[in-house]
C-alpha positions as a Markdown table, in Angstrom:
| # | Residue | x | y | z |
|---|---|---|---|---|
| 1 | Met | -15.1 | -14.4 | -21.6 |
| 2 | Asp | -13.8 | -18.0 | -20.8 |
| 3 | Lys | -10.5 | -16.6 | -21.5 |
| 4 | Tyr | -9.5 | -15.6 | -18.4 |
| 5 | Ile | -11.7 | -18.6 | -17.1 |
| 6 | Asn | -9.7 | -21.1 | -18.8 |
| 7 | Lys | -6.4 | -19.9 | -17.5 |
| 8 | Leu | -7.7 | -20.0 | -13.7 |
| 9 | Asn | -7.9 | -23.6 | -14.3 |
| 10 | Phe | -5.6 | -25.0 | -12.0 |
| 11 | Asp | -4.2 | -27.9 | -11.2 |
| 12 | Phe | -4.8 | -29.7 | -7.3 |
| 13 | Gln | -1.5 | -29.1 | -6.2 |
| 14 | Ile | -1.7 | -25.2 | -6.6 |
| 15 | Asn | -5.7 | -25.1 | -5.8 |
| 16 | Gln | -4.7 | -26.7 | -2.8 |
| 17 | Lys | -2.2 | -24.1 | -1.9 |
| 18 | Ile | -4.3 | -21.2 | -3.2 |
| 19 | Leu | -6.6 | -21.8 | -0.4 |
| 20 | Asn | -4.4 | -22.4 | 2.2 |
| 21 | Leu | -3.0 | -18.7 | 1.6 |
| 22 | Ile | -6.2 | -17.2 | 1.0 |
| 23 | Ser | -7.6 | -19.1 | 4.6 |
| 24 | Gln | -4.7 | -17.7 | 6.2 |
| 25 | Ile | -5.3 | -13.9 | 4.2 |
| 26 | Asp | -9.1 | -14.2 | 5.1 |
| 27 | Leu | -8.6 | -15.3 | 8.5 |
| 28 | Tyr | -5.8 | -11.6 | 9.1 |
| 29 | Lys | -8.4 | -9.6 | 6.7 |
| 30 | Gly | -11.2 | -10.6 | 9.6 |
| 31 | Lys | -8.9 | -10.1 | 13.1 |
| 32 | Trp | -7.6 | -6.5 | 10.9 |
| 33 | Asn | -11.2 | -4.7 | 10.6 |
| 34 | Ser | -11.9 | -5.6 | 14.2 |
| 35 | Ile | -8.7 | -3.3 | 15.6 |
| 36 | Glu | -9.7 | -0.8 | 12.0 |
| 37 | Lys | -12.8 | -0.3 | 14.0 |
| 38 | Gln | -11.8 | 0.4 | 17.4 |
| 39 | Glu | -10.6 | 3.8 | 16.3 |
| 40 | Asn | -7.1 | 2.3 | 17.0 |
| 41 | Ile | -4.2 | 4.7 | 18.6 |
| 42 | Tyr | -1.6 | 3.3 | 16.2 |
| 43 | Leu | -3.3 | 3.4 | 12.8 |
| 44 | Lys | -1.9 | 7.0 | 11.8 |
| 45 | Glu | 1.1 | 6.2 | 12.0 |
| 46 | Leu | 2.0 | 2.8 | 10.7 |
| 47 | Arg | 0.0 | 4.6 | 7.3 |
| 48 | Lys | 1.7 | 7.5 | 7.5 |
| 49 | Ile | 5.2 | 5.3 | 7.3 |
| 50 | Ala | 3.2 | 2.8 | 4.6 |
| 51 | Thr | 3.2 | 5.0 | 2.4 |
| 52 | Ile | 6.7 | 6.9 | 2.3 |
| 53 | Glu | 7.9 | 2.8 | 1.6 |
| 54 | Ser | 5.0 | 2.7 | -0.7 |
| 55 | Val | 5.5 | 5.6 | -2.9 |
| 56 | Gly | 9.5 | 5.4 | -2.4 |
| 57 | Ser | 9.6 | 1.4 | -3.9 |
| 58 | Ser | 7.0 | 1.9 | -6.5 |
| 59 | Thr | 8.9 | 4.5 | -8.4 |
| 60 | Arg | 12.3 | 2.8 | -8.1 |
| 61 | Ile | 10.7 | -0.3 | -8.9 |
| 62 | Glu | 10.6 | 1.9 | -12.9 |
| 63 | Gly | 13.8 | 3.0 | -12.7 |
| 64 | Gly | 13.2 | 6.0 | -9.6 |
| 65 | Thr | 16.7 | 7.2 | -7.5 |
| 66 | Leu | 15.3 | 8.8 | -4.1 |
| 67 | Thr | 15.0 | 7.1 | -1.1 |
| 68 | Asp | 12.6 | 6.5 | 1.5 |
| 69 | Lys | 14.3 | 9.6 | 3.2 |
| 70 | Glu | 14.4 | 12.0 | 0.5 |
| 71 | Ile | 10.6 | 11.4 | -0.3 |
| 72 | Glu | 9.9 | 11.4 | 3.5 |
| 73 | Glu | 11.7 | 14.9 | 3.8 |
| 74 | Leu | 10.2 | 16.0 | -0.1 |
| 75 | Leu | 6.9 | 15.2 | 0.6 |
| 76 | Asn | 7.3 | 17.5 | 4.1 |
| 77 | Asp | 7.6 | 20.5 | 2.3 |
| 78 | Ile | 6.1 | 20.2 | -1.2 |
| 79 | Lys | 6.3 | 23.5 | -3.1 |
| 80 | Ile | 4.9 | 21.9 | -6.2 |
| 81 | Thr | 6.9 | 25.0 | -8.4 |
| 82 | Lys | 10.1 | 23.2 | -7.3 |
| 83 | Leu | 9.6 | 20.2 | -8.9 |
| 84 | Lys | 12.7 | 20.2 | -11.7 |
| 85 | Thr | 13.3 | 16.8 | -11.8 |
| 86 | Arg | 11.6 | 13.4 | -12.8 |
| 87 | Asp | 12.0 | 11.6 | -9.8 |
| 88 | Glu | 10.1 | 14.1 | -7.8 |
| 89 | Gln | 7.3 | 14.2 | -9.8 |
| 90 | Glu | 6.5 | 11.2 | -10.1 |
| 91 | Val | 7.3 | 11.3 | -6.7 |
| 92 | Val | 4.4 | 13.5 | -6.0 |
| 93 | Gly | 2.1 | 12.6 | -8.6 |
| 94 | Tyr | 2.6 | 8.5 | -7.0 |
| 95 | Tyr | 1.8 | 10.1 | -3.7 |
| 96 | Asp | -1.4 | 12.3 | -4.0 |
| 97 | Thr | -2.7 | 9.5 | -6.3 |
| 98 | Leu | -2.3 | 7.2 | -3.2 |
| 99 | Glu | -4.4 | 9.8 | -0.7 |
| 100 | Ile | -7.0 | 10.6 | -3.4 |
| 101 | Ile | -6.9 | 6.5 | -3.1 |
| 102 | Tyr | -7.0 | 6.1 | 0.6 |
| 103 | Glu | -9.9 | 8.9 | 1.1 |
| 104 | Asn | -12.1 | 8.0 | -1.5 |
| 105 | Tyr | -11.6 | 4.3 | -2.6 |
| 106 | Asp | -15.6 | 4.3 | -1.5 |
| 107 | Asn | -16.9 | 6.0 | -4.4 |
| 108 | Ile | -14.4 | 5.4 | -7.0 |
| 109 | Lys | -15.7 | 3.0 | -9.5 |
| 110 | Leu | -13.8 | 0.6 | -11.5 |
| 111 | Ser | -14.6 | 1.9 | -14.5 |
| 112 | Glu | -12.1 | 2.8 | -18.0 |
| 113 | Asn | -12.7 | 6.5 | -17.2 |
| 114 | Tyr | -11.4 | 6.0 | -13.4 |
| 115 | Ile | -8.2 | 4.5 | -14.8 |
| 116 | Lys | -7.6 | 7.0 | -16.3 |
| 117 | Gln | -8.8 | 9.7 | -14.0 |
| 118 | Leu | -6.3 | 8.3 | -12.1 |
| 119 | His | -3.6 | 7.9 | -14.7 |
| 120 | Gln | -4.2 | 11.3 | -15.2 |
| 121 | Asn | -3.7 | 12.7 | -11.7 |
| 122 | Leu | -0.2 | 10.2 | -11.5 |
| 123 | Leu | 1.6 | 11.6 | -14.3 |
| 124 | Arg | 0.0 | 15.7 | -13.1 |
| 125 | Tyr | 3.2 | 16.4 | -12.5 |
| 126 | Ser | 5.3 | 14.8 | -15.1 |
| 127 | Asp | 6.4 | 17.2 | -18.0 |
| 128 | Lys | 7.6 | 14.9 | -19.8 |
| 129 | Asp | 4.0 | 13.1 | -20.2 |
| 130 | Thr | 1.2 | 15.9 | -20.9 |
| 131 | Arg | 0.3 | 14.6 | -23.8 |
| 132 | His | -0.4 | 11.5 | -22.9 |
| 133 | Arg | -1.5 | 11.7 | -19.7 |
| 134 | Gly | -4.7 | 10.0 | -19.1 |
| 135 | Glu | -5.0 | 8.6 | -22.7 |
| 136 | Tyr | -4.1 | 4.9 | -23.7 |
| 137 | Lys | -1.1 | 4.8 | -25.4 |
| 138 | Ser | -1.1 | 5.7 | -29.2 |
| 139 | Leu | 2.5 | 3.8 | -29.9 |
| 140 | Ser | 3.6 | 0.5 | -29.4 |
| 141 | Asn | 5.3 | -0.6 | -25.9 |
| 142 | Lys | 6.9 | -3.2 | -23.9 |
| 143 | Val | 7.0 | -4.4 | -19.8 |
| 144 | Val | 11.0 | -3.4 | -19.4 |
| 145 | Ala | 11.8 | -4.4 | -16.1 |
| 146 | Asn | 14.6 | -2.1 | -14.5 |
| 147 | Tyr | 17.9 | -3.0 | -12.7 |
| 148 | Pro | 20.7 | -2.0 | -10.7 |
| 149 | Gly | 23.4 | 0.7 | -13.0 |
| 150 | Gly | 20.8 | 1.2 | -16.1 |
| 151 | Ile | 20.3 | -2.5 | -17.1 |
| 152 | Gln | 16.7 | -3.5 | -18.8 |
| 153 | Lys | 15.2 | -6.0 | -20.1 |
| 154 | Val | 12.8 | -6.6 | -21.6 |
| 155 | Ile | 9.9 | -9.0 | -19.5 |
| 156 | Phe | 7.3 | -9.7 | -22.3 |
| 157 | Asn | 5.6 | -7.9 | -25.4 |
| 158 | Thr | 2.2 | -6.2 | -24.5 |
| 159 | Thr | -1.1 | -5.4 | -26.5 |
| 160 | Glu | -1.1 | -3.6 | -29.7 |
| 161 | Val | -2.8 | 0.0 | -29.9 |
| 162 | His | -5.6 | -1.1 | -31.7 |
| 163 | Leu | -6.4 | -3.9 | -29.2 |
| 164 | Val | -6.4 | -1.8 | -26.3 |
| 165 | Asn | -9.8 | -0.1 | -25.9 |
| 166 | Asn | -11.6 | -3.7 | -26.2 |
| 167 | Glu | -9.5 | -5.7 | -24.5 |
| 168 | Met | -8.9 | -3.0 | -21.5 |
| 169 | Asn | -13.5 | -3.5 | -21.4 |
| 170 | Asp | -13.8 | -6.9 | -21.6 |
| 171 | Ile | -11.7 | -6.8 | -17.9 |
| 172 | Ile | -13.2 | -4.4 | -16.3 |
| 173 | Ser | -16.3 | -5.9 | -17.8 |
| 174 | Trp | -15.4 | -9.6 | -16.4 |
| 175 | Thr | -13.8 | -8.1 | -13.0 |
| 176 | Asn | -16.5 | -6.1 | -12.2 |
| 177 | Thr | -18.9 | -9.4 | -13.2 |
| 178 | Gln | -16.9 | -12.3 | -11.5 |
| 179 | Phe | -17.3 | -9.3 | -8.0 |
| 180 | Glu | -21.3 | -9.3 | -8.2 |
| 181 | Asn | -21.2 | -12.9 | -9.1 |
| 182 | Lys | -19.0 | -14.4 | -5.8 |
| 183 | Glu | -18.7 | -17.3 | -8.0 |
| 184 | Ile | -14.4 | -16.5 | -7.9 |
| 185 | His | -13.0 | -15.4 | -4.7 |
| 186 | Pro | -11.9 | -12.4 | -4.7 |
| 187 | Leu | -8.7 | -11.9 | -4.5 |
| 188 | Ile | -8.2 | -13.9 | -7.2 |
| 189 | Ile | -10.4 | -11.8 | -9.5 |
| 190 | Val | -8.1 | -8.8 | -8.4 |
| 191 | Ala | -4.9 | -11.0 | -9.2 |
| 192 | Asn | -6.5 | -11.6 | -12.7 |
| 193 | Leu | -7.6 | -7.7 | -13.5 |
| 194 | Val | -3.6 | -7.0 | -12.0 |
| 195 | Cys | -1.3 | -9.2 | -14.8 |
| 196 | Glu | -4.2 | -8.4 | -17.4 |
| 197 | Phe | -3.5 | -5.1 | -16.6 |
| 198 | Leu | -0.1 | -5.1 | -16.8 |
| 199 | Ser | -0.5 | -7.7 | -20.3 |
| 200 | Ile | -1.9 | -5.0 | -21.8 |
| 201 | His | -0.6 | -2.0 | -21.0 |
| 202 | Pro | -3.0 | 0.1 | -22.0 |
| 203 | Phe | -0.5 | 3.9 | -21.6 |
| 204 | Gln | 2.4 | 5.4 | -22.8 |
| 205 | Asp | 4.2 | 5.0 | -19.4 |
| 206 | Gly | 2.9 | 5.0 | -15.5 |
| 207 | Asn | 1.9 | 1.6 | -15.9 |
| 208 | Gly | 3.7 | -0.5 | -13.2 |
| 209 | Arg | 3.2 | 1.7 | -10.6 |
| 210 | Leu | -0.7 | 2.2 | -11.8 |
| 211 | Ser | -0.6 | -1.1 | -11.3 |
| 212 | Arg | 0.1 | -1.4 | -8.0 |
| 213 | Leu | -2.5 | 1.5 | -7.5 |
| 214 | Leu | -5.2 | 0.1 | -8.7 |
| 215 | Thr | -3.9 | -3.3 | -6.7 |
| 216 | Thr | -4.7 | -0.9 | -3.3 |
| 217 | Leu | -8.1 | 0.4 | -5.0 |
| 218 | Val | -9.0 | -2.8 | -5.6 |
| 219 | Leu | -7.8 | -5.0 | -2.0 |
| 220 | Leu | -10.0 | -1.6 | -0.6 |
| 221 | Gln | -13.0 | -1.9 | -2.3 |
| 222 | Lys | -12.4 | -5.6 | -1.0 |
| 223 | Asp | -12.7 | -4.9 | 3.3 |
| 224 | Tyr | -8.6 | -5.6 | 3.0 |
| 225 | Leu | -8.5 | -2.0 | 4.7 |
| 226 | Phe | -5.3 | -3.5 | 6.2 |
| 227 | Ile | -3.3 | -3.0 | 2.7 |
| 228 | Gln | -2.8 | 0.6 | 3.2 |
| 229 | Tyr | -1.3 | -0.1 | 6.2 |
| 230 | Val | 1.9 | -1.7 | 5.2 |
| 231 | Ser | 3.3 | -1.5 | 1.6 |
| 232 | Phe | 2.5 | -4.0 | -0.9 |
| 233 | Glu | 5.5 | -1.8 | -3.8 |
| 234 | Asn | 7.7 | -2.4 | -1.1 |
| 235 | Leu | 8.0 | -5.8 | -1.1 |
| 236 | Ile | 6.9 | -5.9 | -4.6 |
| 237 | Glu | 10.9 | -4.4 | -4.6 |
| 238 | Lys | 12.4 | -6.3 | -2.4 |
| 239 | Thr | 11.1 | -9.3 | -4.5 |
| 240 | Lys | 11.8 | -7.8 | -8.0 |
| 241 | Lys | 13.2 | -10.7 | -9.7 |
| 242 | Glu | 10.3 | -13.5 | -8.2 |
| 243 | Tyr | 7.8 | -10.4 | -9.3 |
| 244 | Tyr | 9.0 | -10.1 | -13.4 |
| 245 | Gln | 9.0 | -14.4 | -13.6 |
| 246 | Ala | 5.8 | -14.6 | -12.1 |
| 247 | Leu | 4.5 | -12.4 | -14.3 |
| 248 | Met | 6.9 | -12.7 | -17.2 |
| 249 | Glu | 5.8 | -16.9 | -16.4 |
| 250 | Gly | 2.0 | -15.8 | -17.0 |
| 251 | Gln | 2.7 | -14.5 | -20.9 |
| 252 | Lys | 4.7 | -16.9 | -22.4 |
| 253 | Asn | 1.2 | -18.2 | -24.4 |
| 254 | Arg | -1.0 | -15.6 | -23.7 |
| 255 | Asn | -4.5 | -16.5 | -25.7 |
| 256 | Lys | -3.7 | -19.5 | -26.0 |
| 257 | Glu | -5.7 | -22.1 | -24.5 |
| 258 | Asn | -2.0 | -23.3 | -22.1 |
| 259 | Glu | -2.3 | -20.6 | -21.1 |
| 260 | Ser | -1.9 | -19.8 | -17.2 |
| 261 | Ile | -0.9 | -17.0 | -14.2 |
| 262 | Ser | -1.1 | -20.1 | -11.7 |
| 263 | Lys | 2.9 | -18.6 | -11.0 |
| 264 | Trp | 1.6 | -15.0 | -10.9 |
| 265 | Ile | -1.5 | -15.7 | -8.7 |
| 266 | Leu | 1.2 | -17.9 | -5.8 |
| 267 | Tyr | 3.1 | -15.4 | -6.0 |
| 268 | Phe | 0.1 | -12.6 | -5.3 |
| 269 | Leu | -0.4 | -14.2 | -2.5 |
| 270 | Asp | 1.8 | -15.5 | -1.1 |
| 271 | Lys | 3.7 | -12.2 | -0.9 |
| 272 | Leu | -0.2 | -11.0 | 0.6 |
| 273 | Asn | 0.7 | -13.7 | 3.1 |
| 274 | Val | 3.8 | -11.7 | 4.3 |
| 275 | Leu | 2.9 | -8.9 | 4.8 |
| 276 | Thr | -0.4 | -9.4 | 7.0 |
| 277 | Gln | 2.8 | -10.8 | 9.1 |
| 278 | Ser | 5.5 | -8.3 | 8.4 |
| 279 | Leu | 2.2 | -5.7 | 9.7 |
| 280 | Asp | 1.1 | -8.3 | 12.8 |
| 281 | Ala | 5.0 | -8.1 | 13.6 |
| 282 | Lys | 4.7 | -4.2 | 13.0 |
| 283 | Tyr | 1.4 | -3.3 | 15.0 |
| 284 | Asp | 3.1 | -5.4 | 18.0 |
| 285 | Val | 6.4 | -3.3 | 17.9 |
| 286 | Phe | 3.9 | -0.3 | 18.0 |
| 287 | Lys | 1.9 | -0.9 | 20.7 |
| 288 | Ser | 5.3 | -2.5 | 23.0 |
| 289 | Lys | 7.0 | 1.0 | 22.8 |
| 290 | Gly | 3.6 | 3.1 | 22.5 |
| 291 | Gly | 3.1 | 4.3 | 19.2 |
| 292 | Tyr | 3.5 | 7.3 | 18.0 |
| 293 | Leu | 5.2 | 9.9 | 20.2 |
| 294 | Asn | 7.8 | 12.7 | 19.7 |
| 295 | Glu | 10.7 | 12.4 | 21.8 |
| 296 | Arg | 9.0 | 14.7 | 24.5 |
| 297 | Gln | 7.2 | 12.5 | 25.3 |
| 298 | Lys | 9.0 | 9.7 | 25.1 |
| 299 | Glu | 11.4 | 10.6 | 28.1 |
| 300 | Ile | 7.8 | 12.0 | 29.9 |
| 301 | Lys | 7.1 | 7.9 | 29.3 |
| 302 | Glu | 9.9 | 6.2 | 30.0 |
| 303 | Tyr | 10.4 | 8.3 | 33.4 |
| 304 | Leu | 7.3 | 7.8 | 34.6 |
| 305 | Lys | 7.8 | 3.7 | 34.2 |
| 306 | Lys | 10.4 | 3.6 | 35.9 |
| 307 | Asn | 9.1 | 6.6 | 38.5 |
| 308 | Gln | 5.7 | 5.4 | 38.9 |
| 309 | Pro | 3.1 | 6.5 | 40.1 |
| 310 | Leu | 4.3 | 10.4 | 39.7 |
| 311 | Lys | 2.2 | 13.7 | 40.6 |
| 312 | Ile | 2.2 | 15.9 | 38.1 |
| 313 | Ser | 4.2 | 18.1 | 40.2 |
| 314 | Asp | 7.4 | 15.2 | 40.4 |
| 315 | Leu | 7.2 | 15.4 | 36.5 |
| 316 | Gly | 7.6 | 19.1 | 36.8 |
| 317 | Lys | 10.6 | 18.9 | 38.9 |
| 318 | Lys | 12.5 | 16.2 | 36.9 |
| 319 | Phe | 11.6 | 18.3 | 33.3 |
| 320 | Glu | 11.7 | 22.0 | 34.5 |
| 321 | Asn | 12.5 | 22.9 | 30.7 |
| 322 | Ile | 9.0 | 21.7 | 30.2 |
| 323 | Asn | 6.2 | 23.9 | 30.1 |
| 324 | Ile | 4.1 | 22.4 | 33.2 |
| 325 | Asn | 1.2 | 23.0 | 31.2 |
| 326 | Thr | 3.4 | 20.8 | 28.7 |
| 327 | Ile | 3.7 | 18.3 | 30.7 |
| 328 | Lys | 0.1 | 18.1 | 31.7 |
| 329 | Lys | -1.3 | 18.2 | 27.7 |
| 330 | Asp | 1.5 | 15.1 | 26.8 |
| 331 | Leu | -0.1 | 13.3 | 30.4 |
| 332 | Gln | -3.5 | 14.5 | 28.3 |
| 333 | Tyr | -2.6 | 12.8 | 25.2 |
| 334 | Leu | -0.7 | 9.8 | 26.5 |
| 335 | Lys | -4.6 | 9.2 | 28.3 |
| 336 | Lys | -5.9 | 8.7 | 25.5 |
| 337 | Glu | -3.9 | 7.0 | 23.7 |
| 338 | Gln | -4.1 | 4.8 | 27.0 |
| 339 | Ile | -0.8 | 4.2 | 27.0 |
| 340 | Ile | -0.9 | 5.3 | 30.7 |
| 341 | Lys | -3.7 | 5.9 | 34.0 |
| 342 | Ser | -4.5 | 8.3 | 36.3 |
| 343 | Ile | -5.4 | 7.3 | 40.0 |
| 344 | Gly | -7.7 | 9.6 | 42.0 |
| 345 | Lys | -8.7 | 12.8 | 41.7 |
| 346 | Gly | -7.1 | 16.9 | 41.8 |
| 347 | Lys | -3.6 | 17.8 | 43.1 |
| 348 | Gly | -4.0 | 13.9 | 44.2 |
| 349 | Thr | -3.7 | 12.0 | 41.3 |
| 350 | Val | -0.6 | 10.4 | 40.2 |
| 351 | Tyr | 0.4 | 8.3 | 36.9 |
| 352 | Ile | 1.2 | 5.1 | 36.2 |
| 353 | Ile | 1.8 | 2.9 | 33.2 |
| 354 | Asp | -0.9 | 1.1 | 31.5 |
| 355 | Glu | 0.3 | -2.1 | 31.9 |
| 356 | Glu | -2.3 | -3.7 | 29.2 |
| 357 | Lys | -0.4 | -1.5 | 26.7 |
């Protein structure tokens, strides 16, 4: 298995960059996991937004055309029997597989069988892929970049069909062994796994999408819980040229003594670090705006902010078109979410904005 270690031998300057990025990511990991343990009120909405972005970006990278808004509308009213277009089929397949990973990552082993199951699920609605889903490729394929206007560019050639089984077994075995040994940082191991998976391109179709799903799966398994609340796929879509260049650079000397994936490792870590900064900013915005509130709750919050302290009866007079019981429920929700505070008891209770939130 020395071939993997060989391409991870970087010069001093690159190693310093890698160490710096890893330290920043791990620092944020600890900070975010503390937030996660508090069952924070904003996580549900952040994950919902990230999921839509991930589904949209990952399918568009491979040539899909649906916008995030169209995807959100589709997922809000999924009717499997009406998934007539390939775009719709791929979107729902990606969404389903991502949700499986979110809910079961602790129980999904990094093995060929599980990877094949994820591939099967990813393409389960795609009519075109019925014959080959869940099975390694039977024909040679290439990594192709899709650009606007239908332009395609070959990024690199991939592992030949007869070598796929051995190479997949090798990389999965090596990855699991390294995780157990704990001699190499897990982020380096994950980045190498993703690069190797894309180089092998083990399935006839869906490799790009599955590589991004595997990234999320293994990062979650290694306790990088923030990855489900911000979209790595979306950042890859925005930096697609850089993404492909990093992969191409790593392919130049594949399986040779001078093989190196330093540019890919730096791309992977740099973008992961950018994600932590993006999530930090989004989280702060959610806190300042009171998280995920419906329009009625936002109106109550804003009115309370300008006219506090207020009693339920005061709000009832202001919002005559809203049932008083609904207002009470909204106040209970806002209080539960720590957006407002109550002072006093019974009819004398007044509500104020929690200035700390």
